[in-house]
C-alpha positions, 0 to 999 in steps of 0.5 A, a space after each residue: 915238838 921239833 922246829 925247822 932250823 932257822 939256819 940253811 936246811 940240807 933240802 935247801 942246797 940239796 938242788 936248787 939255790 935258796 933264792 927267797 932272802 930279801 925277795 920282795 914276793 915273800 916280804 909282801 906275802 909275809 905282811 898278808 899273813 902276819 897275824 896267822 898262826 905259824 903252822 898256818 902259814 907253813 901250811 900254806 907255803 907247803 900247799 902251794 909248793 906241791 902245787 907248783 912242783 905239779 906244775 914243773 911236773 906237767 910242764 915237763 911231761 907236755 915238753 918232753 914228748 918232743 925235746 930230749 930230757 938233758 936239753 929240758 934240764 940244761 935249759 932249766 938249770 940255765 933259767 934257774 941260774 939267771 934268776 938266783 945270779 944276783 946272790 951267787 955273783 957277789 960271793 966269787 971267788 970264794 963261793 967256790 972255795 971248798 976242802 971237798 972238792 971230791 965230794 961236791 963232785 960226787 954231789 953233782 954226779 948224784 943230783 944230775 942222776 937223780 934229775 935224769 932219771 927222774 924227769 924221764 920217769 915222769 915223761 914216760 909214765 903216768 904222771 900220778 905213778 911217777 910222784 907216787 914213785 918219788 915218795 920212797 925217797 924217805 926211805 932211802 934217806 933212812 938207808 943211807 944214813 945207816 949205811 954212811 952215817 952210822 946213824 942209829 935206827 930203832 925198831 919202829 923206824 925200822 918197821 916203817 922202812 920195811 913196810 915203806 919199801 912194801 909200798 914201792 914194791 906194789 907200785 914196781 909190779 902194776 900188773 901183779 904178773 912179774 912184770 916190772 916196768 923199766 920207767 918205774 925202776 928209773 923212777 925208784 934210781 932217781 929216788 934213790 939218787 935223791 935220798 943220796 943227795 940228802 946225805 951227801 949234803 949233809 956231810 958237805 954242810 959241816 965244812 962248806 958254805 951252802 952258797 958254795 955247794 948251790 953253786 957247784 951244782 948249779 954249774 956242775 948239773 948243767 955243765 954234765 948235761 951240755 954235751 948229750 943236750 947238744 947231741 940230741 938238740 932240737 930247736 924249741 918251737 917259740 911256744 916250747 921256748 916259752 914252757 921251757 922258760 916257765 919250767 925254770 921260773 916254776 922250779 924256783 918259785 917251788 923251791 922258794 915256797 918249800 923253804 919258806 914253809 919249812 922256815 914258817 911251820 913245824 915239820 910235823 905239823 906241815 910234811 904231810 901236806 906235801 903229799 897232795 902232790 899226789 892228788 894233783 899229779 892224778 887230776 893234770 894226768 887225767 885231764 891233760 894226757 888222759 892217764 890215770 894212776 893204777 890201783 896198785 900205785 894207789 895202794 903202794 903210795 898209801 902205804 908209803 905216805 902212812 909209814 912216813 907219817 909215822 916215822 916223823 910223827 914218831 922221831 918228832 916225839 923222841 926229838 930227834 931231827 930228821 934229814 928231809 928231802 924237799 919235793 916229792 919233788 925227786 925231780 928238782 934236786 
């Protein structure tokens, strides 16, 4: 079975900096779980990550009822940047040196688009619907890997990809009458952009250090969102400021947990646990917002999840290393 790489993986630089090195919380948890099997440790981390990402999504949806998505994005990026600044600042100006500034710019624009589409879908759709659609990111990674990287894909992987897209189509036609929800399309666009980010990161890591990619993303997305955030700015209440700060902190903690999961356990053993996000999203959506997922959404999600698990298991047997997006977090690039 494939073991997750010990060097920085694409998902570590796909959206947010890896803040885990030397972290006191990580060291403390490491001592507490020292005697557990590595896959058990990885499973615990990914379950925590799924829960935290669901909390993040819930907070974004709640705050997004009154504040613009641009404003949420800018403040979120700023909070996360403050958290990881001690790791970024000592590397300046070396951390900004890149032989591929154009590709860095593409990554920033695509990542910003992924977050903008994903966060908007979170705010406007039932939480479970937005979360389920975000799982389609796996199949966009496959498509872009074939198209842009020239990867060879066999019949089984093609079959799983096609089946996965059938699941997406089920979720895009919730009423069964040909009507397609525009926000569902936006969620698909966010998932597609998140998949493209993974491919761009894969290329960038051939020449650029992870800290370089992280620094450009951290500043770039915030800068892109700043002007529209100012134009749509509404002064947050004290409670909203608290929630916005919490979004940044929870986003960082979720990223940390996800990274630790794939450092500790085998991808094939723990990857499927990430789909517990759909359970959390359903519960939080029902309890807090009174929304339940449509039957078509649940069926489509089941198809996508089954195809994803089949692909991961089969590729592991063939000894291939997969490019895997982190978080169902289509929303945490």
